[in-house]
C-alpha positions in Angstrom: 258.0 142.3 -33.1 260.6 141.4 -30.5 259.9 139.6 -27.3 260.6 142.7 -25.3 258.0 144.7 -27.1 255.3 142.1 -26.9 254.3 142.7 -23.2 253.9 146.5 -24.0 251.8 145.8 -27.0 249.8 143.2 -25.1 249.3 145.6 -22.2 248.3 148.4 -24.6 245.8 146.3 -26.4 244.3 145.1 -23.1 244.0 148.7 -22.0 242.2 149.6 -25.2 239.8 146.7 -24.9 239.1 147.7 -21.3 238.4 151.3 -22.3 236.1 150.1 -25.1 234.3 147.8 -22.8 233.7 150.8 -20.5 232.4 152.8 -23.4 230.1 149.9 -24.4 228.9 149.4 -20.8 228.1 153.1 -20.5 226.2 153.0 -23.8 224.2 150.0 -22.6 223.3 151.6 -19.3 222.3 155.0 -20.8 220.4 153.5 -23.7 218.6 150.8 -21.6 217.5 153.5 -19.1 216.2 155.7 -21.9 214.4 152.8 -23.6 212.8 151.8 -20.3 211.6 155.4 -19.8 210.2 155.6 -23.3 208.4 152.3 -22.8 207.0 153.4 -19.4 205.8 156.7 -20.8 204.1 154.8 -23.7 202.4 152.4 -21.2 201.3 155.1 -18.8 200.1 157.6 -21.3 198.2 154.9 -23.3 196.5 153.7 -20.1 195.6 157.2 -19.0 194.2 158.0 -22.4 192.0 154.9 -22.2 190.9 155.8 -18.7 190.1 159.4 -19.7 187.8 158.3 -22.5 186.0 156.0 -20.1 184.6 158.9 -18.1 182.4 160.3 -20.8 181.5 156.9 -22.1 180.4 155.6 -18.7 179.3 158.9 -17.0 177.4 160.4 -19.9 175.1 163.3 -19.2 175.1 162.9 -15.4 179.0 163.3 -15.4 178.6 166.4 -17.5 176.0 167.9 -15.1 178.0 167.0 -12.0 181.2 168.6 -13.5 179.3 171.8 -14.5 177.9 172.2 -11.0 181.3 171.6 -9.3 183.4 173.9 -11.5 180.8 176.5 -12.4 181.9 176.3 -16.0 179.9 175.7 -19.1 182.6 173.6 -20.8 181.4 170.0 -21.3 183.5 167.5 -19.3 183.6 165.2 -22.2 185.5 167.7 -24.4 188.1 168.3 -21.7 188.5 164.6 -21.0 188.7 163.7 -24.7 191.3 166.5 -25.3 193.4 165.2 -22.4 193.1 161.7 -23.7 194.2 162.9 -27.1 197.3 164.5 -25.6 198.1 161.3 -23.7 197.6 159.3 -26.8 200.0 161.5 -28.8 202.6 161.2 -26.0 202.3 157.4 -26.1 202.6 157.3 -29.8 205.7 159.6 -29.9 207.4 157.5 -27.1 206.7 154.3 -28.9 207.9 155.5 -32.2 211.1 157.1 -30.8 212.0 153.8 -29.4 211.3 151.9 -32.6 212.7 154.4 -35.0 216.2 154.3 -33.4 216.1 150.5 -33.3 217.1 150.7 -29.7 216.4 147.0 -28.8 218.6 145.7 -31.6 221.4 148.0 -30.8 221.3 147.1 -27.1 221.5 143.4 -27.9 224.3 144.0 -30.3 226.2 146.1 -27.7 225.7 143.4 -25.0 227.0 140.7 -27.3 230.0 142.7 -28.3 230.7 143.5 -24.7 230.8 139.8 -23.9 233.1 139.2 -26.9 235.4 141.9 -25.7 235.5 140.4 -22.3 236.4 137.0 -23.8 239.1 138.6 -26.0 240.5 140.4 -23.0 240.7 137.0 -21.1 242.4 135.3 -24.0 245.0 138.0 -24.2 245.5 137.9 -20.4 245.9 134.2 -20.4 248.2 134.4 -23.4 246.1 131.9 -25.4 246.0 134.4 -28.3 248.9 136.3 -29.8 248.8 140.1 -30.1 248.4 140.1 -33.9 245.3 137.8 -33.8 243.9 139.7 -30.8 244.4 143.0 -32.6 242.6 141.7 -35.7 239.7 140.4 -33.6 239.5 143.7 -31.7 239.3 145.7 -35.0 236.4 143.4 -36.1 234.6 143.9 -32.8 235.0 147.7 -33.1 233.0 147.7 -36.3 230.2 145.8 -34.5 229.7 148.7 -32.1 230.5 151.6 -34.3 227.3 153.3 -33.1 228.8 153.5 -29.6 
């Protein structure tokens, strides 16, 4: 490679690194937000399920009588509360398992580490402490670390 082509290659590589960092940052943002939502759903639904089962356990027959008088229905309150608790529990289980089955936390950490490495690589190229060939090799290795992005 001649000296006159080096800046173009260097600039092109820096642009590709910058673009990949943008992709990785977007992945981190979207995935982290989704993971937080799933965690919050699991926590809230699990808590609501526990609270719903407390009504029949603590209120007993007097709760059932009160509910029947208030709603003019013959359905026992404990059945409705337990059904609602079951639905909340199912939602909590699904949210938890969706997060775990996709190994979201590990991929987030891996993407964050790779993003930092890409930033360091970009700086090395910018400061010209690394030649384009070495930088290209390192960039190729980093791309395999975040192939899921």
